[in-house]
N, C-alpha and C positions, 0 to 999 in steps of 0.2 A: 847513333853513336854507340860504340861498344862499351857502355859504362857498366855492364853487369857480367860477371863470370858466375855461371850457375853450375854448382857441383851437385849432381843429383845423388840423393840418398834415398833409396826406395823404402817406403814404410812397409814393414813386415805385414801389417794388417791388410794392406791393399795389394800385396804382391800377386795374389791370385786373381785380381780383378783388373779391369781396364783402367789405366792410369793416364790422365790427361796432361799433356805438356802445354807450355805457354803458347807455342805456335799453333797447336791444335785448337786451343781455346779461342785464339784470335781468328783463325779461319772459320770456326763454327759461328762466332759472333757476326762475322762479315756476311754470312749467309742466312742467319736466323734471328738476329736482333730485331725486335718489333719496330723500333723507331726507323731502322734502316730499310725494313720492308716497306713501311709507309713512305719513306723518302724516295724509294725507287718508283713507287706508284706516281708520285708527283712528277718525277722526271718523264715518265711515260705520258702523263697528261699534258705536260708542257710541249713534248714533241708533237703530239696530236694537234694541239692548239697552233703550233707553228705551221703545220700542214694546212690547217683550216684557213689561216691568214693568207697563205699562198693561193689557195683555191679561190679566194675572193677576186683574183684577176681573170678567172675563167668566165665565159659567157653564162648568164643566168637565163634559163629557159623554163617557162611555166605554161601550163595548160589549164583550160577551164571549159566547162560545158554547162548548159542550162536548158531547162524545159519548163515553159510557163503556160498556164491555162488561164485565160482571161474570161472569167464569168461575166464581166462587164468590160466591153471593148473600150479602150481609151478614146476620148473625144479631143479633137483639135479644132480650133476656130480659125476660119479663113475670111478675108475681106469679102463682102458681098459683091463688089463690082467684078471680082474674078469669075463669079458664077451668074452674072446678069442681074444682080440685085442692085438696088439704089446705093449710091455712094454713102459711106458712113455706116452701113449695116454690116453685120457679121453673120456668117453661116457656120453652125457647129456640124462637124462631120466625124463619124466614127471611123478610125483608120486601124486596120489590122484584122487579124483573124482570132478565133477563140484559142487556137493552139500555135505556139511559136517556140522554136528551138535554136540554140546557138552553140557552136563549138569553135574554140580559138586557141592559138599558140602565140606566145609573146617571147621575144628574146631581147636581152640587154647586154651589151659588151662595153666595158669601160675602156676608153681610149686614153684619157688623162684623168687620173685619180691619185693625187699626191698622198692623200690620207691613207689609201689602201697600201701604197708602197711603204709608207712609214709604219703602218701596222705590222707589216711583215718583219721589218727590222726590230720592232719592239717585241714581237713574239719570239724571234730568234734569241734576243737578249734574255728574255724570260726563260727560255729553254736552257741557256748557258747558266743562268742564275740557279735554277733548280739542280743542275748537274754539280755546280760548285757547292751548293748547300749539302748535297748528298756526300760529296768528298769530305767536306768539313765535318759532317756527322760521323763519317767512318773514322776519322782521326780521333774525334772525341770518344767514340765508343771503344776504340782500341786503347786509348788512355785509361778509361775506366776499367776495362778488362785487365789490363796490366796491373793496375793498382790493387784490384780485388784479388788477382792471382798472387801477387807478392804478399798481401796481407794474410791470405789463407796459408801460404807456404810458411811464413814466419810463425803464425799461430800454431800450425801443425808441428813445426820444430819445437816451439815452446811447450806444446803439449807433451811431447816425448821427454823433454827435460823435466817437466813437472812430475811426470809419472815415475821417472828415475829417482827423483828426490823422495817421493812417497815410498817407493820400494826400499830405498836405503834407510829411511827412518823407521820403517817397520822392523828392520833388523835391530835398530837402536832400541825400539820399544820392547823387543823380545829380550834384549840384554837387561833392560831396566827391570822387567818382570822377573827375570832369572835372579837378579841381585836381591829383589824383594823377597823371593822365596828363600834365599840364603840368609836373610836378615841383615843384609848390608845397607839397604835403603828402606824408606818408609812408604806408606800408602800415598802420601802427598806427592812424591816423585812419580808414582805410578799414574795418579790422576792427571798430573801436569803433562806427562808423556801422552796419555790418551787424548787430552785436549789438543795438544800440538799435532798429533796424528790426524785428528778430525779437521784441524785447520788446513793441513796439507791436502787432505782429501777434498775439502771444499775448493781449494785453489785449483786442483786438477779439474774438478767439475766446471769451474768458471772458465778455465782455459779451453776446455772442450767446447763449451757453449760459444766462446769467441770464434773458435775454429769453424763451427757449424754456421755461425752468422756470416763469416767471411765467405764460406762456400755458397751460402744463399745469395750474397751480393754478386759473386762471380756468375752463378747460374742466371741471375736476373739480367746482367749485362750481356751475357752470351745469347739469351733467348732460349736457354736450356730449360726443359720441364722442371719446375721448381720442386715437384713431389718426387722426382727420380733421384736416386743416389748418385754420387759423383766422387771420384777420388783423384787427387792431383799428386804430383811428386812433392815429397817433403824435402825441401832444398835448403842448403846453407848458402846464403847470398853474400858474396864478397864484393864490397864497393871499391871501385877504382878511384883514383884521384879525379876531381872534377875537371872535365875537359870542356870548359865553357867556350862558346864562340867569342870572337874578338869583341863583339858588340851586338846590341839588339838591332834586328832588321825587321821592320814592319812588313816587308814584302814576303817574309817567310812564315808569318803567322797563319794559322789555319783559316781565319776568316777574312784575310786581306782580299783575296780574289772575290769572295762573295760581296764584301763591302764595296769594292771597286765596281763590280757589275751592277750593284744597286744604284750607284751614282749614274752609270751609263744608262741604266733603265729609266731613271727619272728624267734624264735629258732626252731620251727617245720619246718618252710620254709627252714632254713639252713640245717636241718637234711635231709629234702626231696631232696634238691639239691645234698647233698653228696651221698644219696642212689641211685640217678640216675646214678652214676658212677660205681655201683656194677654190677657184671654179672647177667644176667637174664636167668632162665631156664624154659622152658615150654614144654608141650606135644603138638605135632601137629599131625593132621590126616586129611585125605581127601578121598573122594570117587567120582569117575567120570564115566560117560558113554559116549562113542563116537560112532557116527553113520555117514554113508556116502552113497552116491549113485549118479547115473547119473541124476535122476529126483527128484523133490521136494517131491514126495510121499514116499521117502525113510524113512521119519519119522515114517510111520506106516508099511511099507512093508519090510524094511530091518532089519537085526539084529543089535542090539546095543551091543558094547563091553565094559565091565566094568573093572575098575581098582581101587585099593585102597591102602592106605599106613597109617602107624602110626610111629611116631619117636620122638626123643628129639631134641630140638633146644636150643643152648647156644649162648647168645649174650653178647659180652664183649666189652665195650668201650675201645678204644686204645688211641685215641688222639682227643680231642675236646677243643680247647683253650677257646671258649666262655663259655662252661659249667664248665670245669675243673679249670679255673682260675678266669675269670671275674664274673661269676655267684656266685661262692663261696665267692669271695671278696665282692661283693655287698650285699649278704645275711648277711655276718658277720657284715658289717657296719649297716645294718638295725636292727640287734640285739642291737648294741650299741646305735643307734638312739632311739629305743623304750625305752631302759632303761633311756636314758637322758630325753626323753619327760615325762616319769613317774616321775622322780625326779623333773623336772621343774613344773609339775602339782601339786605335793605335796607341793612344796615351795610356789606356787601361792595360793593354797587353805589355807595354813597356814597363809599367809599374809592377805588373805581375812577374815579369821576367827578372827584374832587379830584386824583387822580394824573394823570389825562388832562389836566386844566387846567395843572398844573405842567409836565408833559411837553411840552405844546404851546408854552407860553411859552418854555421852554428851547430847544426845537427851532427856533422862529422866531428867537431870538437867535443861535443857532449858524448857522442858514442864512444870515442876513444877513451875518454875519462871513465865512462861507465863500464867499459870492458875491463879496464884495470881494476876498478872497484869490485866488479863481479868476480874476477879471478881471486882477489883477496878474500871476499866473502865465502867463496867455495872452499878456499884453503882453511878458513877459520872453522867452517862446519866440519871439514874432514878432521881437523885437529881435535875438535870437540868430541867427535865420534871415537877417536883414538883414546881420549881420556876416559870415555865411558867404558871402553873395552878393558881398561886397566882398573875399573871399579871406582873411578873418580866421577861423581855425578853432580852436576850443577845445572839444574833444570832452568833456572832464571837465565843463566848465560846461554844455554842451548836455545831457548825460545827467542832471546834477543838476536842471536846469530841467524836463526831461521827467518825471523821477520825482516832482518836487514837484507838477507839474500833475496827474499821475495820482493821487497821494495825496489832493490837495485835492478832485478830482472825485469820488473814492470817498466821502469824508466828506460832500460836499455832497449826493450822491445819498441816502445814509443819512439825513441830516438832513431832506431833502425828504420821503422816505417816512415818517419818524417824525412829521413835521408832519401829513401826511395821515392817518396812523393815529390820531393823537390827536383830530383833528377828527371822523373817522368814529366813533370811540369815544364822543366827547361827544354826537354826534347820536343814536347808537344808544341810549345810556343815558337819553336824554330822549325816546325814542319816535319819532324822526324817521328 
C-alpha cells in the first residue's frame, strides 16, 4: 500500500558520501541478513532430503569380500552309519581348508513399499515448509528494516532541528551577555542563559545518540558490518490517511502458509507411520564366488566356484507395540496440535491487526494535536527571542518555553514513530 510519501532532504554532512535509500537497504538485507542466509541453507538441505527420499525407490546394490585363515579347521559331526560305523555312533570330520575367500554382490529392489512412497510426500512437504518459512522470514526482516530506517530518518531529522535550536539560542545567549556588559541585566540572567545553553547542547547529544542507535539497529537487520559507517537520507515523512483493508484475512498473514503446511506435514507423518505397518514386497538377488586352498596363493592358482540367486521377499509386520499403538497415537495428537497452533496463530494475528488499527488511529489523533502544540511552542520561543532583542529579559519564561518545546517535540517524535509502526504492522499482517 502506498501509505508513505517520502520527500528526500539530503543531509549536508552526508552529501559527499554514499547515501542509502530504503529500497537499497531492503535489497541489501535480502542478500546479507544472517537469519535469511541460514534460512536459505535450510531450504537447500530440505531439497536434498527430498531427493534422498526419492532415491529410496532405486535398487540398492551392495558388495562384500572376505578372506579367512583357519588355523584350526572347523569340525562337523556325521552319523557313524554313513561311514560304516555302528548305528548310534558319530564321526567328527574336519571340513574345509586353511584358507578360504568369498566375494559377493547383493541387490534389493522394492516393488511395493507404501512407507517409502509416503516418505517422499513427507519430504516434499518439508521442502515446501522450509521455503515458506524463508518467505515469511523475508517479510519479517523487511518489516524490521523499514521500521529501523524510518526511526533513523526521523531521529536524523530531529537532530537537525535540535542543532538549529542550539544555534538560535547561542545568538540569544550572545545578546544576554551583551546586555550584561551594558548593565541592562545581571549575572543571574547570564548564568541562567548558560545553564539553558548547556541543556540544549545535552539535548543535541542525546538526539545524536538516538540517531546512531537507530543506524545500529538498521545495520543489524540489514546484515551490514556494524563497525562500518553508514548514511541514509534524512527525510520528512508525510503520513497519508489510513487505507485499511475491509477486514482481517488470515490467509494474507505471513505465517498462514507456513502454519497450513505444518498441518499438512503432520498429517503426512501420520500417514507415513500407518504405511510402515503395511507389507513390503521386494525383489532380491545375489551373486557370489567362493575359493579355498591350503596356501594363500589360492587366490590366483585355485578355481573359484560361483553361485547366484533371485527371488521375492515379503515382509509383514506382526506385532510392534511401539509403532502400532504409541507412534500412531503420538502422530494423531501432533495433527491436532498443528491445527490448534494454526488457529491460535490466526487469532493472535487478528488481535494484532485490530490493535494496530486502534493504535494507528490514536497515534494520528495525537500527532495532529502535537503538531499544533509544537507550532505554538515554536512561535512562543520566537516571540521570546524578539523580546530579548528589545532588551526585555525574562529567563524564567524563556526556560519554561524551551522546556515546553523540548517536551512537545519528544512526544511528537514518539507519536510519529508509533504511527509508522502501526502502518508497517498493518501492511505486514496483510502480506505487503
